[in-house]
Backbone as XML, in Angstrom:
<?xml version="1.0"?>
<chain id="A" units="angstrom">
  <residue number="1" name="MET">
    <atom name="N" x="239.221" y="141.996" z="59.013"/>
    <atom name="CA" x="238.037" y="142.190" z="58.028"/>
    <atom name="C" x="236.865" y="141.896" z="59.117"/>
  </residue>
  <residue number="2" name="LEU">
    <atom name="N" x="235.914" y="142.775" z="59.118"/>
    <atom name="CA" x="234.739" y="142.750" z="59.931"/>
    <atom name="C" x="233.536" y="142.298" z="58.955"/>
  </residue>
  <residue number="3" name="LEU">
    <atom name="N" x="232.689" y="141.316" z="59.222"/>
    <atom name="CA" x="231.710" y="140.920" z="58.440"/>
    <atom name="C" x="230.358" y="141.254" z="59.210"/>
  </residue>
  <residue number="4" name="PRO">
    <atom name="N" x="229.421" y="141.759" z="58.493"/>
    <atom name="CA" x="228.123" y="141.923" z="59.155"/>
    <atom name="C" x="227.308" y="140.819" z="59.473"/>
  </residue>
  <residue number="5" name="VAL">
    <atom name="N" x="226.784" y="140.926" z="60.710"/>
    <atom name="CA" x="226.161" y="139.721" z="61.208"/>
    <atom name="C" x="224.793" y="139.938" z="61.201"/>
  </residue>
  <residue number="6" name="ILE">
    <atom name="N" x="223.863" y="139.422" z="60.392"/>
    <atom name="CA" x="222.370" y="139.689" z="60.712"/>
    <atom name="C" x="221.630" y="138.820" z="61.655"/>
  </residue>
  <residue number="7" name="ALA">
    <atom name="N" x="221.119" y="139.222" z="62.791"/>
    <atom name="CA" x="220.629" y="138.403" z="63.698"/>
    <atom name="C" x="219.043" y="138.759" z="63.594"/>
  </residue>
  <residue number="8" name="GLU">
    <atom name="N" x="218.159" y="137.715" z="63.554"/>
    <atom name="CA" x="216.775" y="137.909" z="63.644"/>
    <atom name="C" x="216.378" y="137.474" z="64.792"/>
  </residue>
  <residue number="9" name="ALA">
    <atom name="N" x="215.584" y="138.189" z="65.506"/>
    <atom name="CA" x="214.726" y="137.756" z="66.654"/>
    <atom name="C" x="213.847" y="136.799" z="66.421"/>
  </residue>
  <residue number="10" name="GLN">
    <atom name="N" x="213.625" y="135.833" z="67.316"/>
    <atom name="CA" x="212.626" y="134.625" z="67.333"/>
    <atom name="C" x="211.147" y="135.218" z="67.396"/>
  </residue>
  <residue number="11" name="GLN">
    <atom name="N" x="210.266" y="135.051" z="66.485"/>
    <atom name="CA" x="208.821" y="135.745" z="66.787"/>
    <atom name="C" x="208.383" y="134.666" z="67.826"/>
  </residue>
  <residue number="12" name="PRO">
    <atom name="N" x="207.534" y="135.360" z="68.911"/>
    <atom name="CA" x="207.014" y="134.646" z="70.091"/>
    <atom name="C" x="205.875" y="133.731" z="69.251"/>
  </residue>
  <residue number="13" name="VAL">
    <atom name="N" x="205.723" y="132.481" z="69.588"/>
    <atom name="CA" x="204.819" y="131.699" z="69.436"/>
    <atom name="C" x="203.358" y="132.062" z="69.787"/>
  </residue>
  <residue number="14" name="LYS">
    <atom name="N" x="202.483" y="132.365" z="68.867"/>
    <atom name="CA" x="201.010" y="132.746" z="69.326"/>
    <atom name="C" x="200.261" y="131.419" z="69.931"/>
  </residue>
  <residue number="15" name="ARG">
    <atom name="N" x="200.071" y="131.762" z="71.229"/>
    <atom name="CA" x="199.155" y="130.608" z="72.189"/>
    <atom name="C" x="197.783" y="130.881" z="71.672"/>
  </residue>
  <residue number="16" name="PRO">
    <atom name="N" x="196.947" y="129.921" z="71.327"/>
    <atom name="CA" x="195.543" y="130.216" z="71.066"/>
    <atom name="C" x="194.858" y="130.534" z="72.657"/>
  </residue>
  <residue number="17" name="ARG">
    <atom name="N" x="193.896" y="131.403" z="72.638"/>
    <atom name="CA" x="193.201" y="131.787" z="73.616"/>
    <atom name="C" x="191.808" y="131.455" z="73.528"/>
  </residue>
  <residue number="18" name="ILE">
    <atom name="N" x="191.529" y="130.802" z="74.626"/>
    <atom name="CA" x="189.826" y="130.014" z="74.664"/>
    <atom name="C" x="189.184" y="130.652" z="75.770"/>
  </residue>
  <residue number="19" name="GLY">
    <atom name="N" x="188.116" y="131.486" z="75.581"/>
    <atom name="CA" x="187.518" y="132.191" z="76.479"/>
    <atom name="C" x="186.341" y="131.020" z="77.036"/>
  </residue>
  <residue number="20" name="TRP">
    <atom name="N" x="186.031" y="131.118" z="78.231"/>
    <atom name="CA" x="185.187" y="130.076" z="79.158"/>
    <atom name="C" x="184.124" y="130.816" z="79.860"/>
  </residue>
  <residue number="21" name="LEU">
    <atom name="N" x="182.856" y="131.214" z="79.665"/>
    <atom name="CA" x="181.896" y="131.821" z="80.311"/>
    <atom name="C" x="180.903" y="130.824" z="81.146"/>
  </residue>
  <residue number="22" name="ALA">
    <atom name="N" x="180.764" y="130.910" z="82.131"/>
    <atom name="CA" x="179.968" y="130.175" z="83.130"/>
    <atom name="C" x="179.039" y="130.872" z="84.060"/>
  </residue>
  <residue number="23" name="VAL">
    <atom name="N" x="177.908" y="130.309" z="84.640"/>
    <atom name="CA" x="177.092" y="130.891" z="85.327"/>
    <atom name="C" x="178.042" y="130.788" z="86.866"/>
  </residue>
  <residue number="24" name="ARG">
    <atom name="N" x="178.442" y="129.538" z="87.026"/>
    <atom name="CA" x="178.820" y="129.176" z="88.555"/>
    <atom name="C" x="180.006" y="128.197" z="88.387"/>
  </residue>
  <residue number="25" name="PRO">
    <atom name="N" x="181.104" y="128.625" z="89.072"/>
    <atom name="CA" x="182.283" y="127.879" z="88.963"/>
    <atom name="C" x="182.323" y="126.292" z="89.478"/>
  </residue>
  <residue number="26" name="ALA">
    <atom name="N" x="181.638" y="126.205" z="90.458"/>
    <atom name="CA" x="181.279" y="124.794" z="90.752"/>
    <atom name="C" x="180.784" y="124.042" z="89.766"/>
  </residue>
  <residue number="27" name="SER">
    <atom name="N" x="179.506" y="124.385" z="88.989"/>
    <atom name="CA" x="178.997" y="123.835" z="88.169"/>
    <atom name="C" x="179.885" y="123.492" z="86.892"/>
  </residue>
  <residue number="28" name="ALA">
    <atom name="N" x="180.688" y="124.212" z="86.752"/>
    <atom name="CA" x="181.579" y="124.049" z="85.551"/>
    <atom name="C" x="182.927" y="123.443" z="85.620"/>
  </residue>
  <residue number="29" name="ALA">
    <atom name="N" x="183.313" y="123.075" z="86.942"/>
    <atom name="CA" x="184.485" y="122.482" z="87.330"/>
    <atom name="C" x="184.568" y="121.129" z="86.746"/>
  </residue>
  <residue number="30" name="ALA">
    <atom name="N" x="183.752" y="120.142" z="86.642"/>
    <atom name="CA" x="183.943" y="118.760" z="86.222"/>
    <atom name="C" x="184.032" y="119.173" z="84.660"/>
  </residue>
  <residue number="31" name="THR">
    <atom name="N" x="183.313" y="119.866" z="84.038"/>
    <atom name="CA" x="183.542" y="120.090" z="82.582"/>
    <atom name="C" x="184.895" y="120.523" z="82.194"/>
  </residue>
  <residue number="32" name="ILE">
    <atom name="N" x="185.133" y="121.541" z="82.971"/>
    <atom name="CA" x="186.445" y="122.354" z="82.708"/>
    <atom name="C" x="187.587" y="121.350" z="82.878"/>
  </residue>
  <residue number="33" name="GLU">
    <atom name="N" x="187.547" y="120.364" z="83.931"/>
    <atom name="CA" x="188.543" y="119.300" z="84.084"/>
    <atom name="C" x="188.739" y="118.323" z="82.938"/>
  </residue>
  <residue number="34" name="LEU">
    <atom name="N" x="187.475" y="118.048" z="82.402"/>
    <atom name="CA" x="187.371" y="117.111" z="81.314"/>
    <atom name="C" x="187.902" y="117.796" z="80.011"/>
  </residue>
  <residue number="35" name="PHE">
    <atom name="N" x="187.758" y="119.049" z="79.759"/>
    <atom name="CA" x="188.103" y="119.760" z="78.533"/>
    <atom name="C" x="189.807" y="119.714" z="78.590"/>
  </residue>
  <residue number="36" name="GLN">
    <atom name="N" x="190.223" y="120.109" z="79.868"/>
    <atom name="CA" x="191.677" y="120.268" z="80.138"/>
    <atom name="C" x="192.439" y="118.818" z="80.113"/>
  </residue>
  <residue number="37" name="ARG">
    <atom name="N" x="192.041" y="117.869" z="80.485"/>
    <atom name="CA" x="192.326" y="116.349" z="80.294"/>
    <atom name="C" x="192.505" y="116.110" z="78.778"/>
  </residue>
  <residue number="38" name="GLU">
    <atom name="N" x="191.568" y="116.301" z="78.226"/>
    <atom name="CA" x="191.476" y="116.083" z="76.672"/>
    <atom name="C" x="192.427" y="116.862" z="75.926"/>
  </residue>
  <residue number="39" name="PHE">
    <atom name="N" x="192.422" y="118.334" z="76.100"/>
    <atom name="CA" x="193.199" y="119.031" z="75.628"/>
    <atom name="C" x="194.829" y="118.788" z="75.650"/>
  </residue>
  <residue number="40" name="SER">
    <atom name="N" x="194.954" y="118.178" z="77.012"/>
    <atom name="CA" x="196.394" y="117.731" z="77.341"/>
    <atom name="C" x="196.554" y="116.564" z="76.496"/>
  </residue>
  <residue number="41" name="ARG">
    <atom name="N" x="195.701" y="115.528" z="76.298"/>
    <atom name="CA" x="195.925" y="114.440" z="75.546"/>
    <atom name="C" x="196.369" y="114.815" z="74.073"/>
  </residue>
  <residue number="42" name="LEU">
    <atom name="N" x="196.050" y="116.160" z="73.797"/>
    <atom name="CA" x="196.231" y="116.498" z="72.326"/>
    <atom name="C" x="197.479" y="117.378" z="72.280"/>
  </residue>
  <residue number="43" name="GLY">
    <atom name="N" x="198.163" y="117.317" z="73.644"/>
    <atom name="CA" x="199.271" y="118.104" z="73.492"/>
    <atom name="C" x="199.103" y="119.423" z="73.953"/>
  </residue>
  <residue number="44" name="TYR">
    <atom name="N" x="198.008" y="120.125" z="74.427"/>
    <atom name="CA" x="197.827" y="121.503" z="74.697"/>
    <atom name="C" x="197.611" y="121.559" z="76.369"/>
  </residue>
  <residue number="45" name="VAL">
    <atom name="N" x="198.530" y="122.302" z="76.883"/>
    <atom name="CA" x="198.633" y="122.682" z="78.516"/>
    <atom name="C" x="198.149" y="123.710" z="78.628"/>
  </residue>
  <residue number="46" name="ASP">
    <atom name="N" x="197.231" y="124.321" z="79.323"/>
    <atom name="CA" x="196.741" y="125.604" z="80.009"/>
    <atom name="C" x="198.040" y="126.304" z="80.414"/>
  </residue>
  <residue number="47" name="GLY">
    <atom name="N" x="198.254" y="127.462" z="79.927"/>
    <atom name="CA" x="199.342" y="128.135" z="80.340"/>
    <atom name="C" x="200.812" y="127.788" z="79.650"/>
  </residue>
  <residue number="48" name="LYS">
    <atom name="N" x="200.888" y="126.976" z="79.063"/>
    <atom name="CA" x="202.084" y="126.831" z="78.291"/>
    <atom name="C" x="201.890" y="126.840" z="76.811"/>
  </residue>
  <residue number="49" name="ASN">
    <atom name="N" x="201.233" y="126.296" z="76.084"/>
    <atom name="CA" x="201.009" y="126.376" z="74.688"/>
    <atom name="C" x="199.390" y="126.903" z="74.340"/>
  </residue>
  <residue number="50" name="VAL">
    <atom name="N" x="198.569" y="126.944" z="75.086"/>
    <atom name="CA" x="197.220" y="127.471" z="75.075"/>
    <atom name="C" x="196.901" y="128.092" z="76.256"/>
  </residue>
  <residue number="51" name="ILE">
    <atom name="N" x="195.849" y="129.315" z="76.311"/>
    <atom name="CA" x="195.520" y="129.937" z="77.343"/>
    <atom name="C" x="193.884" y="130.004" z="77.359"/>
  </residue>
  <residue number="52" name="PHE">
    <atom name="N" x="193.659" y="129.489" z="78.584"/>
    <atom name="CA" x="192.333" y="129.699" z="78.942"/>
    <atom name="C" x="191.826" y="130.921" z="79.902"/>
  </residue>
  <residue number="53" name="GLU">
    <atom name="N" x="190.789" y="131.485" z="79.500"/>
    <atom name="CA" x="190.530" y="132.647" z="80.095"/>
    <atom name="C" x="188.994" y="132.344" z="80.678"/>
  </residue>
  <residue number="54" name="TYR">
    <atom name="N" x="188.855" y="132.094" z="81.978"/>
    <atom name="CA" x="187.714" y="131.653" z="82.786"/>
    <atom name="C" x="187.174" y="132.982" z="83.200"/>
  </residue>
  <residue number="55" name="ARG">
    <atom name="N" x="185.702" y="132.946" z="82.964"/>
    <atom name="CA" x="184.923" y="134.073" z="83.737"/>
    <atom name="C" x="183.565" y="133.282" z="84.211"/>
  </residue>
  <residue number="56" name="TYR">
    <atom name="N" x="183.225" y="133.711" z="85.424"/>
    <atom name="CA" x="182.060" y="133.123" z="86.259"/>
    <atom name="C" x="181.260" y="134.315" z="86.796"/>
  </residue>
  <residue number="57" name="ALA">
    <atom name="N" x="180.068" y="134.079" z="86.541"/>
    <atom name="CA" x="178.862" y="135.291" z="87.059"/>
    <atom name="C" x="178.552" y="135.136" z="88.340"/>
  </residue>
  <residue number="58" name="GLU">
    <atom name="N" x="179.088" y="134.027" z="89.303"/>
    <atom name="CA" x="178.881" y="133.797" z="90.633"/>
    <atom name="C" x="177.192" y="133.528" z="90.983"/>
  </residue>
  <residue number="59" name="GLY">
    <atom name="N" x="176.505" y="132.855" z="90.013"/>
    <atom name="CA" x="175.093" y="132.725" z="90.014"/>
    <atom name="C" x="174.283" y="133.901" z="89.790"/>
  </residue>
  <residue number="60" name="LYS">
    <atom name="N" x="174.880" y="134.973" z="89.106"/>
    <atom name="CA" x="174.194" y="136.248" z="88.963"/>
    <atom name="C" x="173.946" y="136.253" z="87.378"/>
  </residue>
  <residue number="61" name="LEU">
    <atom name="N" x="172.904" y="135.898" z="86.874"/>
    <atom name="CA" x="172.708" y="136.249" z="85.184"/>
    <atom name="C" x="172.989" y="137.407" z="84.781"/>
  </residue>
  <residue number="62" name="ASP">
    <atom name="N" x="172.913" y="138.508" z="85.608"/>
    <atom name="CA" x="172.703" y="139.842" z="85.033"/>
    <atom name="C" x="174.203" y="140.185" z="85.021"/>
  </residue>
  <residue number="63" name="ARG">
    <atom name="N" x="175.155" y="139.400" z="85.305"/>
    <atom name="CA" x="176.664" y="139.720" z="85.257"/>
    <atom name="C" x="177.119" y="139.256" z="83.866"/>
  </residue>
  <residue number="64" name="LEU">
    <atom name="N" x="176.492" y="138.247" z="83.426"/>
    <atom name="CA" x="177.049" y="137.721" z="82.165"/>
    <atom name="C" x="177.120" y="138.482" z="81.004"/>
  </residue>
  <residue number="65" name="PRO">
    <atom name="N" x="176.369" y="139.480" z="80.484"/>
    <atom name="CA" x="176.785" y="140.377" z="79.464"/>
    <atom name="C" x="178.052" y="141.093" z="79.529"/>
  </residue>
  <residue number="66" name="ALA">
    <atom name="N" x="178.269" y="141.570" z="80.690"/>
    <atom name="CA" x="179.554" y="142.388" z="81.013"/>
    <atom name="C" x="180.967" y="141.335" z="81.004"/>
  </residue>
  <residue number="67" name="LEU">
    <atom name="N" x="180.726" y="140.149" z="81.544"/>
    <atom name="CA" x="181.634" y="139.192" z="81.418"/>
    <atom name="C" x="181.977" y="138.674" z="79.903"/>
  </residue>
  <residue number="68" name="ALA">
    <atom name="N" x="180.883" y="138.353" z="79.032"/>
    <atom name="CA" x="181.004" y="138.135" z="77.850"/>
    <atom name="C" x="181.726" y="139.415" z="77.057"/>
  </residue>
  <residue number="69" name="GLU">
    <atom name="N" x="181.420" y="140.508" z="77.470"/>
    <atom name="CA" x="182.127" y="141.668" z="76.780"/>
    <atom name="C" x="183.468" y="141.682" z="76.982"/>
  </residue>
  <residue number="70" name="GLU">
    <atom name="N" x="183.841" y="141.270" z="78.166"/>
    <atom name="CA" x="185.107" y="141.253" z="78.545"/>
    <atom name="C" x="186.000" y="140.238" z="78.016"/>
  </residue>
  <residue number="71" name="LEU">
    <atom name="N" x="185.476" y="138.882" z="77.876"/>
    <atom name="CA" x="186.174" y="138.051" z="77.020"/>
    <atom name="C" x="186.458" y="138.492" z="75.502"/>
  </residue>
  <residue number="72" name="VAL">
    <atom name="N" x="185.282" y="138.899" z="75.020"/>
    <atom name="CA" x="185.666" y="139.375" z="73.543"/>
    <atom name="C" x="186.687" y="140.411" z="73.529"/>
  </residue>
  <residue number="73" name="HIS">
    <atom name="N" x="186.773" y="141.362" z="74.524"/>
    <atom name="CA" x="187.730" y="142.456" z="74.258"/>
    <atom name="C" x="189.322" y="141.675" z="74.686"/>
  </residue>
  <residue number="74" name="LEU">
    <atom name="N" x="189.335" y="140.576" z="75.033"/>
    <atom name="CA" x="190.698" y="140.268" z="75.498"/>
    <atom name="C" x="191.012" y="139.335" z="74.055"/>
  </residue>
  <residue number="75" name="ASN">
    <atom name="N" x="190.184" y="139.393" z="73.156"/>
    <atom name="CA" x="190.662" y="139.015" z="71.805"/>
    <atom name="C" x="190.859" y="137.394" z="71.802"/>
  </residue>
  <residue number="76" name="VAL">
    <atom name="N" x="189.736" y="136.559" z="72.464"/>
    <atom name="CA" x="189.954" y="135.375" z="72.392"/>
    <atom name="C" x="189.848" y="134.617" z="71.121"/>
  </residue>
  <residue number="77" name="ASP">
    <atom name="N" x="190.431" y="133.454" z="70.772"/>
    <atom name="CA" x="190.053" y="132.750" z="69.481"/>
    <atom name="C" x="188.763" y="132.133" z="69.384"/>
  </residue>
  <residue number="78" name="VAL">
    <atom name="N" x="188.256" y="131.512" z="70.244"/>
    <atom name="CA" x="187.125" y="130.897" z="70.379"/>
    <atom name="C" x="186.575" y="131.114" z="71.794"/>
  </residue>
  <residue number="79" name="LEU">
    <atom name="N" x="185.106" y="130.887" z="72.018"/>
    <atom name="CA" x="184.458" y="131.117" z="73.310"/>
    <atom name="C" x="183.681" y="129.779" z="73.577"/>
  </residue>
  <residue number="80" name="ILE">
    <atom name="N" x="183.672" y="129.338" z="74.522"/>
    <atom name="CA" x="182.878" y="128.215" z="75.231"/>
    <atom name="C" x="181.836" y="128.741" z="76.095"/>
  </residue>
  <residue number="81" name="ALA">
    <atom name="N" x="180.564" y="128.097" z="75.975"/>
    <atom name="CA" x="179.645" y="128.321" z="76.829"/>
    <atom name="C" x="179.071" y="126.969" z="77.270"/>
  </residue>
  <residue number="82" name="PRO">
    <atom name="N" x="179.022" y="126.657" z="78.589"/>
    <atom name="CA" x="178.422" y="125.193" z="78.998"/>
    <atom name="C" x="176.978" y="125.271" z="79.102"/>
  </residue>
  <residue number="83" name="LYS">
    <atom name="N" x="176.432" y="126.510" z="78.992"/>
    <atom name="CA" x="174.959" y="126.430" z="79.374"/>
    <atom name="C" x="174.394" y="127.581" z="78.427"/>
  </residue>
  <residue number="84" name="THR">
    <atom name="N" x="172.859" y="127.577" z="78.311"/>
    <atom name="CA" x="172.269" y="128.516" z="77.703"/>
    <atom name="C" x="172.326" y="129.807" z="77.794"/>
  </residue>
  <residue number="85" name="PRO">
    <atom name="N" x="172.369" y="130.384" z="79.052"/>
    <atom name="CA" x="172.551" y="131.847" z="79.549"/>
    <atom name="C" x="173.858" y="132.261" z="78.946"/>
  </residue>
  <residue number="86" name="ALA">
    <atom name="N" x="174.784" y="131.652" z="79.172"/>
    <atom name="CA" x="176.023" y="132.002" z="78.846"/>
    <atom name="C" x="176.439" y="131.985" z="77.295"/>
  </residue>
  <residue number="87" name="ALA">
    <atom name="N" x="175.714" y="131.125" z="76.618"/>
    <atom name="CA" x="175.872" y="131.181" z="75.235"/>
    <atom name="C" x="175.129" y="132.527" z="74.607"/>
  </residue>
  <residue number="88" name="VAL">
    <atom name="N" x="173.916" y="132.544" z="75.183"/>
    <atom name="CA" x="173.093" y="133.921" z="74.575"/>
    <atom name="C" x="173.772" y="135.001" z="74.782"/>
  </residue>
  <residue number="89" name="ALA">
    <atom name="N" x="174.559" y="135.131" z="76.200"/>
    <atom name="CA" x="175.583" y="136.595" z="76.423"/>
    <atom name="C" x="176.494" y="136.690" z="75.452"/>
  </residue>
  <residue number="90" name="LEU">
    <atom name="N" x="177.125" y="135.507" z="75.164"/>
    <atom name="CA" x="178.321" y="135.621" z="74.332"/>
    <atom name="C" x="177.659" y="135.539" z="72.586"/>
  </residue>
  <residue number="91" name="LYS">
    <atom name="N" x="176.719" y="135.225" z="72.346"/>
    <atom name="CA" x="176.056" y="135.703" z="71.100"/>
    <atom name="C" x="175.861" y="136.980" z="70.918"/>
  </residue>
  <residue number="92" name="ASN">
    <atom name="N" x="175.284" y="137.835" z="71.998"/>
    <atom name="CA" x="175.020" y="139.049" z="72.009"/>
    <atom name="C" x="176.232" y="139.934" z="71.971"/>
  </residue>
  <residue number="93" name="ALA">
    <atom name="N" x="177.375" y="139.480" z="72.390"/>
    <atom name="CA" x="178.746" y="140.337" z="72.663"/>
    <atom name="C" x="179.612" y="140.296" z="71.395"/>
  </residue>
  <residue number="94" name="THR">
    <atom name="N" x="179.320" y="139.274" z="70.534"/>
    <atom name="CA" x="180.189" y="139.103" z="69.062"/>
    <atom name="C" x="179.241" y="138.576" z="68.206"/>
  </residue>
  <residue number="95" name="LYS">
    <atom name="N" x="179.762" y="138.905" z="66.825"/>
    <atom name="CA" x="179.589" y="138.348" z="65.751"/>
    <atom name="C" x="180.915" y="137.678" z="64.979"/>
  </residue>
  <residue number="96" name="THR">
    <atom name="N" x="181.763" y="137.890" z="65.474"/>
    <atom name="CA" x="182.903" y="137.438" z="64.735"/>
    <atom name="C" x="183.849" y="136.206" z="65.447"/>
  </residue>
  <residue number="97" name="ILE">
    <atom name="N" x="183.604" y="135.971" z="66.624"/>
    <atom name="CA" x="184.421" y="134.833" z="67.549"/>
    <atom name="C" x="183.665" y="133.708" z="67.404"/>
  </residue>
  <residue number="98" name="PRO">
    <atom name="N" x="184.144" y="132.602" z="67.107"/>
    <atom name="CA" x="183.122" y="131.237" z="67.153"/>
    <atom name="C" x="182.891" y="130.919" z="68.465"/>
  </residue>
  <residue number="99" name="ILE">
    <atom name="N" x="181.629" y="130.608" z="68.761"/>
    <atom name="CA" x="181.408" y="130.293" z="70.012"/>
    <atom name="C" x="180.751" y="128.750" z="69.830"/>
  </residue>
  <residue number="100" name="VAL">
    <atom name="N" x="181.324" y="128.024" z="71.061"/>
    <atom name="CA" x="180.905" y="126.635" z="71.193"/>
    <atom name="C" x="180.063" y="126.390" z="72.336"/>
  </residue>
  <residue number="101" name="PHE">
    <atom name="N" x="178.845" y="125.766" z="72.076"/>
    <atom name="CA" x="178.187" y="125.701" z="73.217"/>
    <atom name="C" x="177.895" y="124.306" z="73.765"/>
  </residue>
  <residue number="102" name="LEU">
    <atom name="N" x="177.838" y="123.901" z="75.045"/>
    <atom name="CA" x="177.724" y="122.349" z="75.207"/>
    <atom name="C" x="176.369" y="122.083" z="75.590"/>
  </residue>
  <residue number="103" name="ASP">
    <atom name="N" x="175.621" y="122.421" z="76.589"/>
    <atom name="CA" x="174.548" y="122.059" z="77.516"/>
    <atom name="C" x="173.365" y="122.659" z="76.939"/>
  </residue>
  <residue number="104" name="VAL">
    <atom name="N" x="172.968" y="123.136" z="75.646"/>
    <atom name="CA" x="171.825" y="123.767" z="75.380"/>
    <atom name="C" x="170.681" y="123.248" z="74.909"/>
  </residue>
  <residue number="105" name="THR">
    <atom name="N" x="169.553" y="123.349" z="75.580"/>
    <atom name="CA" x="168.375" y="122.777" z="75.357"/>
    <atom name="C" x="167.674" y="122.838" z="74.076"/>
  </residue>
  <residue number="106" name="ASP">
    <atom name="N" x="167.522" y="124.311" z="73.714"/>
    <atom name="CA" x="166.765" y="124.476" z="72.608"/>
    <atom name="C" x="167.697" y="125.651" z="71.972"/>
  </residue>
  <residue number="107" name="PRO">
    <atom name="N" x="168.787" y="125.273" z="71.119"/>
    <atom name="CA" x="169.410" y="126.248" z="70.436"/>
    <atom name="C" x="168.608" y="127.074" z="69.534"/>
  </residue>
  <residue number="108" name="ILE">
    <atom name="N" x="167.807" y="126.589" z="68.971"/>
    <atom name="CA" x="167.071" y="127.227" z="67.849"/>
    <atom name="C" x="166.108" y="128.323" z="68.632"/>
  </residue>
  <residue number="109" name="GLY">
    <atom name="N" x="165.266" y="127.866" z="69.654"/>
    <atom name="CA" x="164.471" y="128.564" z="70.332"/>
    <atom name="C" x="165.137" y="129.786" z="71.240"/>
  </residue>
  <residue number="110" name="SER">
    <atom name="N" x="166.313" y="129.589" z="71.689"/>
    <atom name="CA" x="166.888" y="130.530" z="72.433"/>
    <atom name="C" x="167.553" y="131.496" z="71.331"/>
  </residue>
  <residue number="111" name="GLY">
    <atom name="N" x="167.723" y="131.231" z="69.932"/>
    <atom name="CA" x="167.983" y="132.069" z="68.962"/>
    <atom name="C" x="169.712" y="132.010" z="68.890"/>
  </residue>
  <residue number="112" name="LEU">
    <atom name="N" x="170.180" y="131.107" z="69.374"/>
    <atom name="CA" x="171.619" y="130.838" z="69.118"/>
    <atom name="C" x="172.043" y="130.099" z="67.582"/>
  </residue>
  <residue number="113" name="ILE">
    <atom name="N" x="171.163" y="129.460" z="66.948"/>
    <atom name="CA" x="171.185" y="129.041" z="65.648"/>
    <atom name="C" x="170.027" y="129.088" z="64.654"/>
  </residue>
  <residue number="114" name="ASP">
    <atom name="N" x="170.029" y="129.165" z="63.425"/>
    <atom name="CA" x="169.026" y="129.417" z="62.666"/>
    <atom name="C" x="168.305" y="127.775" z="62.294"/>
  </residue>
  <residue number="115" name="SER">
    <atom name="N" x="169.177" y="126.714" z="62.223"/>
    <atom name="CA" x="168.514" y="125.492" z="62.233"/>
    <atom name="C" x="169.609" y="124.331" z="62.470"/>
  </residue>
  <residue number="116" name="LEU">
    <atom name="N" x="169.356" y="123.158" z="63.074"/>
    <atom name="CA" x="170.291" y="122.087" z="63.401"/>
    <atom name="C" x="171.125" y="121.924" z="61.993"/>
  </residue>
  <residue number="117" name="ALA">
    <atom name="N" x="170.196" y="121.701" z="61.010"/>
    <atom name="CA" x="171.076" y="121.201" z="59.667"/>
    <atom name="C" x="172.166" y="122.246" z="59.283"/>
  </residue>
  <residue number="118" name="ARG">
    <atom name="N" x="171.676" y="123.613" z="59.345"/>
    <atom name="CA" x="172.557" y="124.587" z="58.940"/>
    <atom name="C" x="172.798" y="125.791" z="60.049"/>
  </residue>
  <residue number="119" name="PRO">
    <atom name="N" x="173.521" y="125.206" z="61.008"/>
    <atom name="CA" x="173.410" y="126.350" z="62.134"/>
    <atom name="C" x="173.869" y="127.840" z="61.832"/>
  </residue>
  <residue number="120" name="GLY">
    <atom name="N" x="174.646" y="128.139" z="60.772"/>
    <atom name="CA" x="174.763" y="129.231" z="59.971"/>
    <atom name="C" x="175.424" y="130.269" z="61.121"/>
  </residue>
  <residue number="121" name="GLY">
    <atom name="N" x="175.145" y="131.574" z="61.090"/>
    <atom name="CA" x="175.748" y="132.545" z="61.902"/>
    <atom name="C" x="176.349" y="133.371" z="60.840"/>
  </residue>
  <residue number="122" name="GLU">
    <atom name="N" x="176.693" y="134.605" z="61.193"/>
    <atom name="CA" x="177.577" y="135.567" z="60.387"/>
    <atom name="C" x="178.988" y="134.951" z="60.254"/>
  </residue>
  <residue number="123" name="TYR">
    <atom name="N" x="179.530" y="134.866" z="61.369"/>
    <atom name="CA" x="180.961" y="134.300" z="61.483"/>
    <atom name="C" x="180.928" y="133.002" z="60.455"/>
  </residue>
  <residue number="124" name="TYR">
    <atom name="N" x="180.160" y="131.891" z="60.757"/>
    <atom name="CA" x="180.152" y="130.773" z="60.050"/>
    <atom name="C" x="180.148" y="131.234" z="58.475"/>
  </residue>
  <residue number="125" name="GLN">
    <atom name="N" x="179.194" y="132.015" z="58.145"/>
    <atom name="CA" x="178.962" y="132.162" z="56.743"/>
    <atom name="C" x="180.271" y="132.779" z="56.158"/>
  </residue>
  <residue number="126" name="LYS">
    <atom name="N" x="180.750" y="133.758" z="56.637"/>
    <atom name="CA" x="182.031" y="134.473" z="56.258"/>
    <atom name="C" x="183.166" y="133.445" z="56.216"/>
  </residue>
  <residue number="127" name="ALA">
    <atom name="N" x="183.375" y="132.442" z="57.116"/>
    <atom name="CA" x="184.282" y="131.428" z="57.060"/>
    <atom name="C" x="184.242" y="130.630" z="55.970"/>
  </residue>
  <residue number="128" name="VAL">
    <atom name="N" x="182.901" y="130.093" z="55.560"/>
    <atom name="CA" x="182.529" y="129.317" z="54.462"/>
    <atom name="C" x="183.018" y="129.843" z="52.995"/>
  </residue>
  <residue number="129" name="VAL">
    <atom name="N" x="182.500" y="131.078" z="52.864"/>
    <atom name="CA" x="182.936" y="131.976" z="51.907"/>
    <atom name="C" x="184.350" y="131.982" z="51.442"/>
  </residue>
  <residue number="130" name="ALA">
    <atom name="N" x="185.138" y="132.384" z="52.596"/>
    <atom name="CA" x="186.566" y="132.620" z="52.461"/>
    <atom name="C" x="187.203" y="131.413" z="52.113"/>
  </residue>
  <residue number="131" name="ALA">
    <atom name="N" x="186.625" y="130.036" z="52.264"/>
    <atom name="CA" x="187.540" y="128.915" z="52.168"/>
    <atom name="C" x="187.446" y="128.435" z="50.775"/>
  </residue>
</chain>
């Protein structure tokens, strides 16, 4: 007597993708190293259970918008910008992917947020309403 066997394929585990946009690789190296070390402490290893997508403008600010669009089209889960020009390029490229910026002198004046008390943004507002 033959019994049917049902085999279920294991679904691949989705690895979070983090997009990183910087003007120069050298200026971002120390910050990236720190991020990777801290992520590693939390159990996240680049290429193993998280994927970092790095893009650098090689010192040419006019390249930032195209690189920001490239990261958005990769469908990353979150974007990181270490400086103001990269953060502005990312904000102009997406209204749906969260952006974390690190060293921005005037986030209100540069148009990145509405206020420090309520940074807001379309994505933030949708996330709060959905919660």
